[in-house]
TIPA-435500 format. One record per residue (C-alpha): residue in one letter; x, y, z; residue number from 1. Coordinates in Angstrom, 3 decimals, decimal comma. Each point is the difference from the previous one (the first is absolute). Example, Ala and Ser with C-alpha at 12.3 -4.5 7.8 and 13.67 -1.06 7.14 Angstrom:
// TIPA-435500
  resn         X         Y         Z  resi
     a    12,300    -4,500     7,800     1
     s     1,370     3,440    -0,660     2
//
This chain:
// TIPA-435500
  resn         X         Y         Z  resi
     m    89,557    86,758   112,490     1
     f     3,374     1,533     0,322     2
     k     1,374    -2,515     2,548     3
     l     3,232    -1,347    -1,295     4
     t     0,028    -3,645    -0,834     5
     p     2,723    -1,700    -2,166     6
     s    -2,318     0,302    -3,051     7
     n    -0,552     3,604     0,758     8
     n     3,674     0,725     0,355     9
     r     0,571    -1,508    -3,400    10
     f    -2,437     2,326    -1,687    11
     y     1,915     2,974     1,514    12
     d     3,250    -1,483    -1,097    13
     l    -1,369    -0,116    -3,572    14
     f    -1,262     3,534     0,180    15
     d     3,381     1,216     1,208    16
     r     1,795    -1,956    -2,733    17
     a    -2,283     1,492    -2,699    18
     a     0,538     3,549     1,338    19
     e     3,805    -0,584     0,065    20
     l    -0,055    -1,099    -3,679    21
     q    -2,056     2,912    -1,248    22
     v     2,583     2,281     1,761    23
     r     2,899    -1,958    -1,728    24
     a    -1,590     0,392    -3,427    25
     a    -0,576     3,763     0,488    26
     a     3,625     0,526     1,171    27
     q     1,322    -2,016    -2,961    28
     f    -2,168     2,008    -2,371    29
     l     1,240     3,322     1,348    30
     d     3,598    -1,202    -0,226    31
     l    -0,655    -1,020    -3,611    32
     l    -1,079     3,593    -0,798    33
     e     2,768     1,722     1,957    34
     h     2,761    -2,292    -1,518    35
     f    -1,449    -0,569    -3,370    36
     g     1,254    -2,890    -2,058    37
     d    -0,049    -3,765    -0,528    38
     l    -3,735     0,226    -0,093    39
     t    -0,805    -3,672    -1,055    40
     r     2,048    -1,452     2,850    41
     r    -1,359     2,384     2,615    42
     a    -3,613    -0,229    -1,103    43
     e     0,359    -3,728     0,282    44
     e     1,213     0,411     3,610    45
     i    -3,204     2,024     0,836    46
     k    -2,016    -2,649    -1,833    47
     r     1,473    -2,654     2,318    48
     v    -0,924     1,976     3,103    49
     e    -3,581     0,363    -1,308    50
     h    -0,004    -3,770    -0,624    51
     d     1,164    -0,628     3,593    52
     l    -2,937     2,123     1,107    53
     d    -2,423    -2,046    -2,157    54
     q     1,331    -3,136     1,856    55
     v    -0,907     1,785     3,299    56
     v    -3,521     0,630    -1,385    57
     h    -0,348    -3,716    -0,918    58
     e     1,203    -1,014     3,551    59
     t    -2,394     2,351     1,605    60
     m    -2,864    -1,313    -1,984    61
     k     0,934    -3,547     0,705    62
     l     0,191     0,813     3,773    63
     l    -3,315     1,684    -0,178    64
     h    -1,748    -2,982    -1,498    65
     s     1,573    -2,331     2,607    66
     s    -0,703     2,141     3,047    67
     f    -3,138    -0,331     2,055    68
     i     0,793     3,109     2,070    69
     t     1,581     3,115    -1,396    70
     p     1,316     3,120     1,767    71
     i    -2,166     2,303    -2,097    72
     e    -2,767    -0,413    -2,401    73
     r     0,650    -2,329    -2,985    74
     g    -0,926     2,702    -2,526    75
     d     2,332     2,548     1,745    76
     i     2,890    -2,480    -0,213    77
     r    -0,677    -0,572    -3,751    78
     r    -0,381     3,745    -0,829    79
     l     3,185     0,922     2,059    80
     i     2,369    -2,546    -1,527    81
     q    -1,260     0,689    -3,439    82
     g     0,303     3,775     0,634    83
     l     3,670    -0,418     0,850    84
     d     0,508    -2,138    -3,113    85
     s    -1,567     2,746    -2,114    86
     v     2,608     2,521     1,137    87
     a     2,717    -2,310    -1,256    88
     d    -1,932    -0,723    -3,139    89
     g     0,036     3,602    -1,018    90
     i     3,622     0,393     0,757    91
     n     0,871    -3,065    -2,065    92
     a    -2,138     1,303    -2,893    93
     a     1,782     3,387     0,010    94
     s     3,496    -1,605     0,176    95
     s    -0,775    -2,578    -2,803    96
     r    -1,284     2,839    -2,302    97
     l     3,349     1,881     0,438    98
     a     1,742    -3,041    -1,297    99
     l    -2,600    -1,041    -2,592   100
     y    -0,169     3,594    -1,532   101
     e     3,716     0,285     0,068   102
     i    -0,148     3,305     1,780   103
     e     3,325     1,730    -0,378   104
     e    -0,380     2,945     2,318   105
     v    -1,707     0,565     3,270   106
     f    -2,387     3,036     0,248   107
     p     0,408     1,818     3,259   108
     p    -3,548    -0,492     1,373   109
     a     0,539    -3,772    -0,023   110
     p     2,555    -0,216     2,895   111
     a    -2,034     2,537     2,034   112
     l    -3,090    -2,096    -0,430   113
     a     1,859    -3,164     0,902   114
     r     1,393     1,688     3,157   115
     v    -3,462     0,756     1,110   116
     l    -1,138    -3,540    -0,806   117
     l     2,878    -1,485     2,037   118
     d    -0,942     2,303     3,013   119
     a    -3,640    -1,304    -0,326   120
     c     1,089    -3,580    -0,120   121
     r     2,094     0,431     3,149   122
     a    -2,886     1,613     1,824   123
     v    -2,210    -2,906    -1,196   124
     q     2,493    -2,427     1,351   125
     e    -0,162     1,616     3,434   126
     v    -3,808     0,235     0,218   127
     v    -0,320    -3,637    -1,058   128
     r     2,638    -1,017     2,623   129
     r    -2,077     1,637     2,705   130
     l    -2,901    -2,282    -0,715   131
     r     1,638    -2,690     1,864   132
     s    -0,351     1,744     3,292   133
     n    -3,781     0,706    -0,269   134
     p     0,504     3,716    -0,220   135
     k    -2,444     2,749     0,767   136
     l    -1,078     2,334    -2,711   137
     e     2,003     2,936     1,282   138
     e     3,151    -2,223    -0,225   139
     v    -0,342    -0,592    -3,778   140
     l    -2,028     3,131    -1,012   141
     p     3,232     2,298    -0,366   142
     l     1,620    -2,458    -2,251   143
     c    -3,249    -0,317    -2,064   144
     v    -0,115     3,720    -0,243   145
     e     3,627     0,136    -1,142   146
     i    -0,651    -2,556    -2,676   147
     n    -3,064     2,092    -1,253   148
     r     2,289     3,071    -0,063   149
     l     2,607    -1,906    -2,041   150
     e    -2,634    -1,210    -2,467   151
     n    -1,055     3,556    -0,452   152
     q     3,553     1,135    -0,554   153
     a     0,356    -2,789    -2,554   154
     d    -3,123     1,163    -1,810   155
     q     1,352     3,613    -0,181   156
     i     3,311    -1,302    -1,415   157
     y    -1,810    -2,290    -2,585   158
     r    -2,253     3,003    -1,120   159
     e     3,015     2,220    -0,457   160
     a     1,921    -2,822    -1,692   161
     l    -2,898    -0,451    -2,531   162
     a    -0,165     3,770    -0,607   163
     s     3,699     0,015    -0,752   164
     l    -0,213    -2,858    -2,335   165
     f    -2,715     1,473    -2,130   166
     k     1,545     3,500     0,021   167
     g     3,546    -1,133    -0,826   168
     g    -0,267    -0,431    -3,744   169
     l     1,241    -3,636     0,449   170
     d    -0,346    -2,900    -2,536   171
     p    -3,668    -1,132     0,518   172
     l     1,134    -3,630     0,410   173
     l     2,290     0,999     2,898   174
     v    -2,838     1,911     1,602   175
     i    -2,215    -3,064    -0,107   176
     k     2,794    -2,175     1,479   177
     w     0,723     2,315     2,888   178
     k    -3,660     0,730     0,604   179
     e    -0,574    -3,728     0,529   180
     i     2,943    -0,313     2,405   181
     y    -1,086     2,953     2,094   182
     e    -3,427    -1,577     0,128   183
     f     1,326    -3,222     1,501   184
     v     1,987     1,707     2,685   185
     e    -2,803     2,233     0,883   186
     s    -2,399    -2,908     0,218   187
     a     2,505    -1,781     2,362   188
     t    -0,322     3,014     2,371   189
     d    -3,774    -0,284    -0,262   190
     c     0,232    -3,560     1,054   191
     c     2,075     1,114     3,135   192
     e    -2,899     2,192     0,868   193
     d    -2,350    -2,857    -0,485   194
     v     1,937    -2,128     2,435   195
     a     0,044     2,745     2,629   196
     d    -3,768     0,260    -0,338   197
     m    -0,287    -3,818     0,468   198
     v     2,008     0,244     3,101   199
     e    -2,150     2,640     1,424   200
     v    -2,994    -2,070    -0,649   201
     i     1,548    -3,069     1,571   202
     v     1,022     1,946     3,103   203
     l    -3,562     1,443     0,350   204
     e    -1,691    -3,289    -0,450   205
     n     2,189    -1,661     2,705   206
     s     0,161     2,810     2,539   207
//
């Protein structure tokens, strides 16, 4: 099933493109937090990246419906491309809330959480890239373990960030806004872990 045909190569091209776009969205989000300002324009830039990834999803589904033979199970193709899209969805949601809520100051946990997310997205990009070469489990497992570690790190930052919000004597409305932003970023790291789990399953099914 992993033999490369023109159709099969196209699926891998789409996976790689989607993985590249979720990294780009994460990098732009981190840059937004580290160099805060011009939120509306920069949130729109991230939204455009997320829209580009949506288009990759549509292309993948179109190719899936027109392909008699696929390199991996159809359900795995669908779940993988949607998982990559979900990462960008979370990033887009977080950046759009920064603009929508007119956030004026970045809280320190936010860039730290975004850095972990970017690291996870880059690891996801690499593990997805390896699918093309019909890898053995031991070739992808270290990356999957690293993504899991990063997701755990993000969970820890998220919990500490929430604790800081509720202990800080802040305006309750500001607490609600930041809680939602943190949740979207943490959810995006969860999606990275989901993608890693999918890749493990795909490799095991095709070994």
